[in-house]
N, C-alpha and C positions, 0 to 999 in steps of 0.2 A: 123841374121847378126854379123858380126864382128865389131870390135872397128873403124874400117876404113870405114865402111858402106858397105862392100861387102855382097852380098846375097849368101848364101848356099841352094841350091835347090835340092831336091831329085827328081830323074828321074824315077818315078815308070813304071816298063816295061822295061827300058834299063839297071837298075842296077848300077845307078851312083848317085854322087853328084856333081853338076856344082858350082863352085866359080864363082860369076859374079860381076864385078865392079859396082860402082854406075852409070856409064854411060852406063852400057849394055854389056860391053865386058866380053866374056867368058875368064877367067883367068887360070882356071883349071879344069879338069874333073877326079874325083876320083873314081875307081871301087870299090863297096861295097860287091863283092862277093856274089850277089844274085840279082835276077831280081826284086824285089819288095821293095825297099826302101821306106818308108812311112813318116818318121819324123825325124828331127834332132835336137839337144841341145848341148850346150857347157858346160862343166863343168871340174872337175880335179883341183888340187890344185892351177893351174896358169890359169885356163879357156881356155887353148889351146887344149883341148881334145874334139873332135867332136864324139857324141853318136848318131848312127842312127838306128832306129828301122827297121827291115827287115822282111816282112811278110811271104814271101816263106819258109823261114827257121826258123821262128819265134825266132830270136834271135837279139842282140844289138850288132852291129859293130862299132868299135870305131877306130879313126885315129887321128893324131896330125894335128894342123893347126899352121900358122905363128903368128896370132894375136887372143887375146882372145875374146870370144864372147861378143856382146854389153850386153846383159842381164845379164850375169855373172858379167861383171865389174859394172853394176849398182848396183847389188847385194851387191858386196864387198863394194862399197863405202858408203853403208847405214847400215853397220854393226858397 
């Protein structure tokens, strides 16, 4: 999830990541260029890079997001 509580959900078999609001509304669907995304985490210098493992091509796909990941922000606040 990001700092605003939006969830990023990998859609294995469809090849996308869905950004969903805290009230369940789909805000965005991002194509990850492979049919089998399996996991996602946030990182980079500002916490706004999403890294997605993609099983079909055994690679890591990355894309930028509007807000930092929640776990990234928590980690940074404890340093």
